[in-house]
N, C-alpha and C positions, 0 to 999 in steps of 0.2 A: 504494500500500500504506500501511497505517496505520503510523505511527512510534510506537515504544514506548520509554519510559525508566523503568528500575527505580531504586529507591532504598530506603534503610532497612536495608541490611545492616550487620553489625558483629561484634564479638567479645563473647560473653557466657559466663558460667559455666553449667554444666549446671543445669537447672531454671529458667533465665532465659527472657525473652520478647523477641521482636522483632516489628516490624510492617514488612513490605515493601510498597512501593507500586509500581504500574505505571501510569504516566500515558500516555494516548494522545493522538494528534494529531487525532482526529476526535470530533465531538460525538455521533456515533451509536455510540460504543464500547459502550454498554449492550446493544446488540443483537448484538454479536460473541460468538463463542465465545472464551474466554480461559483459558489454562492457565498454571499455575506448574510449572516443571520445575527439577530440580537435577542437578548433575554434580560428583561428587567426583573427585579425581585418580585416574586409572587405572580409572575406572568409566564405564559408559555413562550417558548422560543418562536420567533417569527422571521420570515424571510424578508430581506431588505433589497437585495439586488443579485442578479445572476449574469454571468458572462459565459458564453458558449465557445466551443472550439472554432466556430465560424466568426467569432467576435461580435455576434449579436448579443444584445443585453435586454434584460427585463428588470423593472423596478416596482417595488411596492408603491401603492398610491400615496402613502404617507411621506415618501421621500422624493417623489418625482419632481424634477426641477431643482432640487437641492443637492442630491447625491449623484456622483458619476463614478462608474466603474471603468477601470482602464488596465492596461497590462504593459509590462516591459519584458518582452520575450527573451532578450539577451540575458536577463537576470532571473528568469523563471519566477517572476513576481507579478502579482496583481494587486491593484490598489482600489480603495474606496475613498474618493474625495468627498468630504462632507462639508457643505457650506450652509450658512444661515441656520446653524444648529439651534434646536429648541430644547427646553427642559425635558420634554417627552421623548427625546432621542437618547436620554440617559439609559445605559444598559451595558452589559457585557457583550462585546461583539466577537463573533466567531466566523472563520472561513471554513468552508467545506468543499470537497472536490470529489468527483467521481468520473469514470469513463461511462459513456453510454447516454441513455436518455437524460434530458436536462430540464428539470423543473424544481420548484421549491419542494414539492412533495416527494419527488424522487431523491433529492439530496438529503432530506430529513428522515427518510425511511431508516429505521434502525439497522445498522450493519451495512448500509449501502454506500457509505461515503467515508472518507478520511476527514478528520476534524483537527483544527488547531486548538491551542490551549485557551484562547480568548484574550481580549484586551479591553480594558475598562474605559468607557467614555462617560464622562460626567459633565452635564451642561447646567450651569446655574442660572437662575432667573434674575 
């Protein structure tokens, strides 16, 4: 399985920006389905954004227009640029990756994906 390492979390005021990174252990990461998920205390894990092997992307309605997913193929890394952050964006953010079918539900199916350890994002009002 691919190993994933997230970084880039932190604490920012509302309206601020952060860029999260998800670095993979395989040079073929560009061909994987990769998603960003988040989980706030007491809430279920939710999908935020997906990027597919063909570079198409999908975003949750709650982050459209504010978050952008991108990739650096030379460094086997994918990013989540988060702008205009809101307090409700506060959560632990995880990246997940799998080969094959690519959707939030496919990624979050138990045992179907590799997951990173998470990085905390805190947005203050």
